[in-house]
C-alpha positions as CSV (number, residue, x, y, z in Angstrom):
1,M,-31.1,74.7,12.8
2,S,-34.2,74.2,14.3
3,T,-34.2,73.8,18.2
4,H,-34.9,70.2,19.0
5,H,-36.6,69.0,22.8
6,P,-34.1,66.7,24.4
7,I,-35.5,63.1,24.8
8,T,-34.5,61.1,27.9
9,Y,-32.1,58.1,27.3
10,A,-35.2,55.7,28.2
11,A,-36.9,57.0,25.4
12,H,-33.5,56.5,23.1
13,A,-33.0,53.0,24.2
14,R,-37.0,52.3,23.1
15,A,-36.6,53.4,19.9
16,T,-33.4,52.3,19.0
17,L,-35.0,48.6,20.3
18,T,-37.8,48.6,18.4
19,L,-35.7,49.1,15.6
20,G,-32.9,47.0,16.3
21,L,-34.9,43.8,17.6
22,P,-36.5,42.8,14.1
23,L,-33.0,42.9,12.6
24,I,-31.2,41.1,15.3
25,G,-34.1,38.7,14.5
26,S,-33.6,38.6,10.9
27,H,-29.5,38.6,11.3
28,L,-30.0,35.4,13.4
29,A,-32.8,34.0,10.6
30,Q,-30.2,34.6,8.1
31,M,-27.2,33.1,9.8
32,S,-29.3,29.6,10.5
33,L,-29.4,29.5,7.1
34,H,-25.9,28.8,6.9
35,V,-26.2,26.7,9.9
36,V,-29.2,24.5,8.3
37,D,-27.1,23.6,5.2
38,T,-24.1,22.9,7.3
39,I,-25.9,20.4,9.4
40,M,-28.2,18.7,6.3
41,L,-24.9,18.5,3.5
42,G,-23.1,16.9,6.9
43,W,-25.9,14.0,7.0
44,Y,-25.2,13.6,3.2
45,S,-21.8,12.7,3.0
46,V,-18.5,14.4,3.9
47,P,-17.3,15.4,0.5
48,A,-20.7,17.3,0.1
49,L,-20.2,19.4,3.4
50,A,-16.8,20.0,2.6
51,A,-17.3,21.6,-0.7
52,G,-20.8,23.2,0.9
53,V,-18.6,24.8,3.5
54,L,-15.9,25.9,0.8
55,G,-18.6,27.1,-1.6
56,A,-20.3,28.8,0.8
57,S,-17.6,30.6,2.4
58,S,-16.5,31.8,-1.2
59,F,-20.0,33.4,-2.0
60,F,-19.8,34.9,1.3
61,V,-16.6,36.6,0.7
62,I,-18.0,38.1,-2.6
63,F,-21.1,39.0,-1.2
64,I,-19.7,41.0,1.8
65,L,-17.7,43.3,-0.9
66,G,-20.9,43.4,-3.2
67,S,-23.1,44.4,0.1
68,G,-21.4,47.5,0.7
69,F,-23.8,49.4,-1.6
70,A,-26.7,47.9,-0.1
71,Q,-25.8,49.2,3.3
72,A,-25.2,52.8,1.7
73,V,-28.6,53.0,1.4
74,M,-29.2,53.0,4.9
75,P,-27.8,56.3,5.8
76,M,-28.6,57.9,2.9
77,V,-32.3,57.1,3.1
78,A,-32.8,57.8,6.6
79,S,-30.8,61.1,6.4
80,A,-33.1,62.2,3.1
81,L,-36.4,61.0,5.1
82,A,-35.3,63.1,8.0
83,R,-34.7,66.2,5.0
84,G,-38.1,65.6,4.0
85,D,-36.5,64.6,0.4
86,E,-39.1,61.9,-0.9
87,A,-37.5,62.0,-4.5
88,Q,-33.9,61.4,-2.9
89,V,-35.2,58.4,-0.9
90,R,-36.3,56.7,-4.2
91,R,-33.1,57.8,-6.2
92,D,-30.5,56.7,-3.7
93,T,-32.7,53.2,-3.2
94,R,-32.6,52.9,-7.0
95,M,-29.0,52.8,-7.6
96,G,-28.5,51.0,-4.9
97,M,-30.5,48.5,-6.9
98,W,-28.7,49.0,-10.1
99,L,-25.3,49.0,-8.6
100,S,-26.1,45.8,-7.1
101,I,-27.6,44.1,-9.9
102,A,-24.2,45.2,-11.7
103,F,-22.1,43.6,-9.2
104,G,-24.1,40.5,-9.4
105,V,-23.5,40.2,-13.1
106,L,-19.9,41.2,-12.9
107,C,-18.7,38.5,-10.4
108,Y,-20.5,35.6,-11.9
109,P,-17.7,34.3,-14.1
110,L,-15.8,33.7,-10.8
111,F,-18.5,31.1,-10.0
112,W,-19.0,29.7,-13.3
113,W,-15.1,28.9,-13.3
114,S,-14.3,28.6,-9.5
115,G,-13.4,25.0,-10.1
116,P,-9.4,25.8,-11.4
117,I,-9.7,28.7,-8.7
118,L,-10.2,26.2,-6.0
119,L,-7.4,23.7,-7.2
120,A,-5.2,26.5,-7.7
121,A,-6.3,27.6,-4.1
122,G,-4.8,24.1,-3.1
123,Q,-8.1,22.3,-2.7
124,Q,-8.6,18.5,-3.4
125,P,-9.9,17.8,-6.8
126,E,-13.2,16.5,-5.8
127,V,-13.9,19.2,-3.4
128,A,-12.9,21.5,-5.6
129,A,-15.2,20.0,-8.6
130,L,-18.3,19.8,-6.2
131,G,-17.6,23.4,-5.1
132,Q,-17.5,24.6,-8.6
133,D,-21.3,22.4,-8.8
134,F,-22.7,24.6,-6.0
135,L,-21.1,27.7,-6.9
136,Q,-22.3,27.6,-10.7
137,I,-25.8,27.6,-9.1
138,A,-25.5,29.4,-5.8
139,G,-23.6,32.2,-8.1
140,L,-27.2,33.2,-9.7
141,G,-28.7,34.3,-6.0
142,M,-26.1,36.8,-5.9
143,I,-28.3,39.5,-7.7
144,P,-31.3,38.5,-5.5
145,A,-29.4,38.5,-2.4
146,L,-28.2,41.7,-2.8
147,L,-31.0,43.4,-3.8
148,V,-32.8,41.6,-0.7
149,M,-30.0,43.8,0.9
150,V,-30.8,46.8,-0.6
151,L,-34.4,47.0,0.3
152,K,-33.4,45.7,4.3
153,S,-31.8,48.9,4.3
154,Y,-34.2,51.1,2.6
155,L,-37.0,49.7,5.0
156,A,-34.9,49.8,7.9
157,A,-34.3,53.5,7.1
158,L,-38.0,54.0,7.0
159,G,-38.5,52.2,10.5
160,R,-40.2,49.3,8.9
161,T,-38.1,46.6,10.1
162,Q,-40.6,43.7,11.2
163,V,-41.2,42.9,7.8
164,V,-37.8,42.3,7.1
165,L,-37.7,39.5,10.1
166,W,-40.8,37.8,8.7
167,A,-39.3,37.1,5.3
168,T,-36.1,36.2,6.5
169,I,-37.8,33.9,9.0
170,A,-40.1,32.2,5.8
171,A,-37.3,31.7,4.2
172,V,-35.5,29.4,6.6
173,F,-38.4,27.2,6.3
174,V,-38.5,27.3,2.3
175,N,-34.3,26.3,2.6
176,I,-35.2,23.4,4.6
177,A,-38.0,22.3,2.5
178,V,-36.1,22.5,-0.2
179,N,-33.2,20.9,0.7
180,W,-34.7,18.1,2.3
181,A,-36.1,17.5,-1.3
182,L,-33.1,18.3,-3.3
183,I,-30.5,17.4,-1.4
184,F,-31.7,13.7,-0.8
185,G,-34.0,13.2,-3.5
186,N,-37.0,13.2,-1.1
187,W,-41.0,13.5,-2.2
188,G,-39.8,12.2,-5.5
189,F,-37.5,14.9,-6.5
190,P,-34.3,14.4,-8.1
191,E,-31.3,13.6,-5.7
192,L,-28.9,16.4,-6.3
193,G,-26.6,16.4,-3.5
194,V,-24.2,19.9,-3.0
195,R,-26.5,21.0,-5.9
196,G,-29.5,20.9,-4.4
197,A,-28.5,22.6,-1.4
198,A,-27.3,25.5,-4.1
199,W,-30.8,25.5,-5.5
200,A,-32.6,25.8,-2.0
201,S,-30.6,28.9,-1.0
202,I,-32.0,30.5,-4.4
203,A,-35.2,29.3,-3.7
204,A,-34.9,31.2,-0.3
205,Q,-33.5,34.2,-1.8
206,T,-36.3,34.5,-4.6
207,L,-38.9,34.1,-1.7
208,T,-37.4,37.1,0.3
209,I,-37.3,39.4,-2.3
210,L,-40.6,38.7,-4.0
211,V,-42.0,39.3,-0.2
212,L,-39.8,42.7,0.4
213,V,-40.7,43.8,-3.7
214,I,-44.3,43.4,-2.5
215,Y,-44.4,45.1,0.6
216,A,-42.3,48.2,-0.3
217,G,-44.4,48.6,-3.8
218,L,-47.7,48.3,-2.8
219,L,-48.0,48.9,1.0
220,P,-50.2,52.3,0.8
221,Q,-48.0,54.2,3.5
222,L,-44.7,53.9,1.2
223,R,-47.0,54.5,-2.1
224,R,-45.9,57.8,-2.0
225,F,-42.4,56.8,-2.7
226,H,-42.7,55.5,-5.9
227,L,-40.1,53.1,-5.6
228,F,-40.3,51.4,-9.0
229,Q,-41.7,53.8,-11.0
230,R,-39.5,54.4,-14.4
231,F,-36.7,51.8,-12.5
232,W,-34.9,51.8,-15.7
233,R,-34.1,55.6,-15.3
234,A,-30.2,56.5,-15.0
235,D,-29.6,58.8,-12.0
236,P,-25.8,59.6,-12.8
237,V,-25.7,61.8,-9.1
238,A,-27.3,59.3,-6.6
239,L,-25.4,56.7,-8.5
240,R,-21.9,58.1,-7.6
241,Q,-23.0,58.8,-4.2
242,V,-24.1,55.2,-3.4
243,F,-20.7,54.1,-4.9
244,R,-18.6,56.7,-3.5
245,L,-20.3,55.6,0.1
246,G,-20.8,51.9,-0.4
247,L,-17.2,50.6,-1.9
248,P,-15.8,51.7,1.4
249,I,-18.3,49.7,3.4
250,G,-17.7,46.9,1.5
251,L,-14.0,47.0,1.4
252,T,-14.3,47.5,5.3
253,S,-16.4,44.3,5.9
254,L,-14.1,42.2,3.4
255,A,-11.1,43.4,5.9
256,E,-12.9,42.1,9.0
257,A,-13.8,38.8,7.1
258,G,-10.6,38.4,6.0
259,L,-8.9,38.6,9.4
260,F,-11.5,35.7,10.4
261,H,-10.5,34.0,7.2
262,A,-6.9,34.1,8.0
263,S,-7.1,33.1,11.6
264,A,-8.9,29.9,10.0
265,L,-6.1,29.3,7.6
266,M,-3.3,29.8,10.5
267,M,-5.5,27.4,12.4
268,G,-5.3,24.9,9.6
269,W,-1.5,25.2,9.9
270,I,-1.5,23.7,13.7
271,G,-3.9,21.3,13.0
272,A,-7.5,19.4,12.6
273,K,-8.3,19.4,16.3
274,E,-7.5,23.0,16.3
275,L,-9.2,24.0,13.4
276,A,-12.5,22.0,14.2
277,A,-12.6,23.8,17.7
278,H,-12.1,27.3,16.3
279,G,-15.1,26.8,13.7
280,I,-17.4,26.2,17.0
281,A,-16.2,28.7,18.9
282,L,-16.4,31.4,16.3
283,E,-19.6,30.0,15.3
284,A,-21.0,30.9,19.0
285,C,-19.3,34.1,18.9
286,A,-20.9,34.8,15.7
287,L,-24.4,34.3,17.3
288,A,-23.7,37.1,19.7
289,F,-22.2,39.4,17.1
290,M,-25.4,39.2,15.4
291,V,-26.9,41.1,18.2
292,H,-24.3,44.1,18.2
293,L,-25.0,44.0,14.4
294,G,-28.6,44.5,14.6
295,L,-28.1,47.2,16.9
296,A,-25.4,49.2,15.0
297,N,-27.7,49.0,12.0
298,A,-30.7,50.5,14.2
299,A,-27.4,52.8,15.6
300,T,-26.8,54.0,11.7
301,V,-30.7,54.9,11.0
302,R,-31.1,56.9,14.1
303,T,-28.0,58.7,13.5
304,S,-28.8,59.6,10.0
305,W,-32.2,60.8,10.8
306,A,-30.4,63.2,13.5
307,D,-28.0,64.4,11.2
308,G,-31.0,64.9,8.1
309,A,-32.8,66.8,11.0
310,G,-29.9,68.9,12.2
311,N,-30.3,67.5,15.7
312,A,-26.8,67.0,17.2
313,R,-27.5,66.9,21.1
314,G,-30.2,63.9,19.9
315,L,-27.7,62.1,17.6
316,R,-24.9,62.0,20.6
317,D,-27.3,61.0,22.9
318,G,-28.6,58.2,20.7
319,A,-25.0,57.1,20.2
320,R,-24.4,56.6,23.8
321,V,-27.3,54.8,24.4
322,A,-26.5,52.4,21.2
323,I,-22.9,52.0,23.0
324,A,-24.4,51.2,26.5
325,L,-27.1,48.9,25.0
326,S,-24.2,46.8,23.0
327,A,-21.7,47.0,25.9
328,G,-24.8,45.6,28.3
329,F,-25.5,42.7,26.1
330,G,-21.7,42.5,25.6
331,L,-21.2,41.6,29.4
332,L,-23.6,39.3,29.5
333,V,-22.0,37.2,26.7
334,V,-18.8,37.6,28.6
335,T,-20.5,35.9,31.1
336,V,-21.9,33.0,29.8
337,F,-18.9,32.3,27.6
338,L,-16.6,32.0,31.0
339,A,-19.5,30.3,33.6
340,V,-20.6,27.8,30.9
341,P,-18.3,27.1,28.1
342,Q,-18.4,23.5,28.1
343,P,-22.0,22.8,27.4
344,I,-21.5,25.5,24.7
345,I,-18.7,23.8,22.4
346,S,-20.1,20.3,23.6
347,V,-23.6,21.2,21.9
348,F,-21.9,21.1,18.4
349,L,-19.9,17.6,19.0
350,D,-20.8,13.5,19.4
351,L,-18.9,13.4,22.3
352,S,-18.6,9.6,22.1
353,K,-16.7,10.5,18.6
354,P,-12.7,10.1,19.0
355,G,-11.2,13.3,19.4
356,A,-13.7,15.2,20.8
357,V,-12.8,15.6,24.1
358,E,-9.8,17.0,23.1
359,I,-11.8,19.5,20.6
360,V,-14.1,20.3,23.8
361,A,-10.9,21.2,25.8
362,I,-9.5,23.7,23.0
363,G,-12.5,25.1,22.6
364,V,-13.2,26.1,26.4
365,M,-9.4,27.9,26.2
366,L,-10.7,29.6,23.0
367,L,-14.4,30.6,24.2
368,A,-12.2,32.8,27.2
369,L,-10.3,34.4,24.4
370,G,-13.4,34.7,22.9
371,A,-15.1,36.6,26.2
372,L,-11.8,39.2,25.8
373,F,-13.0,40.1,21.9
374,Q,-16.6,40.5,22.5
375,M,-16.5,43.8,24.0
376,A,-13.8,44.9,21.5
377,D,-16.3,43.1,18.7
378,A,-19.4,44.9,19.8
379,M,-17.4,48.1,20.2
380,Q,-16.0,48.4,16.8
381,V,-19.3,47.4,14.8
382,I,-21.2,50.0,17.0
383,A,-18.6,52.7,15.8
384,L,-18.9,51.7,12.4
385,G,-22.5,51.8,12.7
386,L,-22.5,55.2,14.1
387,L,-19.8,56.4,11.4
388,R,-21.9,55.3,8.6
389,G,-24.9,57.4,10.2
390,I,-22.9,60.2,9.5
391,K,-22.0,59.1,6.1
392,D,-18.1,58.8,7.3
393,T,-16.9,55.6,5.4
394,R,-13.7,56.1,3.8
395,V,-11.4,56.9,6.7
396,P,-13.1,53.8,8.7
397,M,-12.2,51.3,5.8
398,W,-8.4,52.6,6.3
399,L,-8.5,52.2,10.1
400,A,-10.2,48.7,9.5
401,I,-7.8,47.8,7.5
402,L,-4.6,49.1,9.6
403,S,-6.4,47.3,12.3
404,Y,-6.8,43.6,11.2
405,W,-4.4,43.2,8.4
406,V,-1.4,45.6,9.5
407,I,-1.8,44.7,13.1
408,G,-4.3,41.8,13.9
409,I,-3.2,39.1,11.7
410,P,0.7,39.5,12.0
411,A,0.3,39.9,15.7
412,G,-1.5,36.2,15.6
413,Y,0.9,34.6,13.5
414,L,3.6,36.0,15.8
415,L,1.9,35.0,18.7
416,A,0.9,31.6,17.6
417,F,4.0,30.7,15.8
418,R,7.2,32.9,17.0
419,A,6.0,33.0,20.7
420,G,4.8,29.4,20.7
421,Y,1.0,30.1,21.9
422,G,-0.6,28.1,19.1
423,A,-3.9,28.4,19.1
424,A,-4.5,30.8,22.0
425,G,-1.7,33.2,20.0
426,I,-4.2,33.3,17.0
427,W,-7.1,34.3,19.0
428,L,-4.8,36.9,20.9
429,G,-4.4,38.2,17.6
430,L,-7.8,38.2,16.7
431,V,-8.3,40.2,20.4
432,I,-5.7,42.7,19.5
433,G,-6.8,43.6,16.2
434,L,-10.6,44.1,17.4
435,T,-9.6,46.2,20.3
436,V,-7.4,48.7,17.9
437,A,-10.1,48.7,15.4
438,A,-12.8,49.6,18.5
439,V,-10.5,52.2,20.1
440,L,-9.8,54.2,16.4
441,L,-13.1,54.3,15.3
442,M,-14.8,55.1,18.5
443,V,-12.1,58.4,18.9
444,R,-13.0,59.1,15.0
445,F,-16.5,58.9,15.8
446,W,-16.6,61.1,18.6
447,R,-14.3,63.3,16.8
448,R,-16.5,64.0,13.9
449,A,-20.2,63.6,14.9
450,P,-21.5,67.2,15.1
451,R,-21.7,69.1,18.5
452,P,-24.6,70.9,19.6
453,L,-24.4,74.5,19.5
454,T,-25.7,75.5,22.9
455,A,-23.7,73.9,26.2
């Protein structure tokens, strides 16, 4: 083991924020793509909006599963870099791309035949047909979307997160312009409605992948990795490693997405106003979550660097700082949610419309519960980021499934429908599931994290 001079907590915080802030920005920009689509389809027509929301959430669930391979690239590349193994950097990234392309090809039939699947899931025929129109086109964007994730992971592991932010922001503007042209038929383009929104998504993904490929392939400081040289050459060992690390990451993310998806379905059983309030309150929570996610990504990279360099003291100190930064921001959000819930919910509604006042009242109550799970949500995602940094993904996957599916969803159901708490019960289920996950994952990390040899 090499000896490492301990660096101060302030230096750890600076390094984490330098890496994390552009990632937070790119996550927020990525989320605004979805918000823009929702708003613009809402202007077009109600069936188009319903189909767009349904199509986008279906695409997202499959994307979440496939993105595990891309996320596995981040700790693997960071660790190889810390060991000075440049060939391994290239091999891991390339096999992450291979797995992402294979996943994109294999899942496309689901998009092509999505109409019958949506009908079987109880959607109205008109919405199911429009949903299929959307997904047959949007599904073509799965491969570029996953390749963007791989290159984001690769560049983040190399400490180059600024370009990811700027590419994502550029994509937002492209998405708005193509939406405007193709949803409504402006500037002499055909009026395609929901299919126009799907083409706009593909345009945004294509632009992002082009920017990142050119940057990763041509930037003089990165040329030494020869990322795209002999791209077609298989590397079974690296392929297996990325697969083994990545599949549990995808399934972990899917388990969490499933918790929120199930909560929306149960909210729909209670009533339309409750579901609307749930959607708005979750959007506010999701915006805050993007900050924790960016910090978790930075924590993954920094933990992998320390682990690859055999720096146990730096690894544990860096982890404490990432947790403290996330907790600090979490407390800020809790304060805002409790102090001014009404203005937050009201932003999303036209208060002159019938039912709007009741939706605000329900939303205010849900945000108070959202304040409860802010801290738990922050801690579970940071713990997952730290565990990925030490390449521990399989047991965390089982802990996540236990917390969200075995504890969180049943607790929400029992509290809402058996104990009679309604909408509040479902959110209490979220609080319980996320809290259990946060505790189990944090304990797992501190038990697994390497310890310094000297006290």
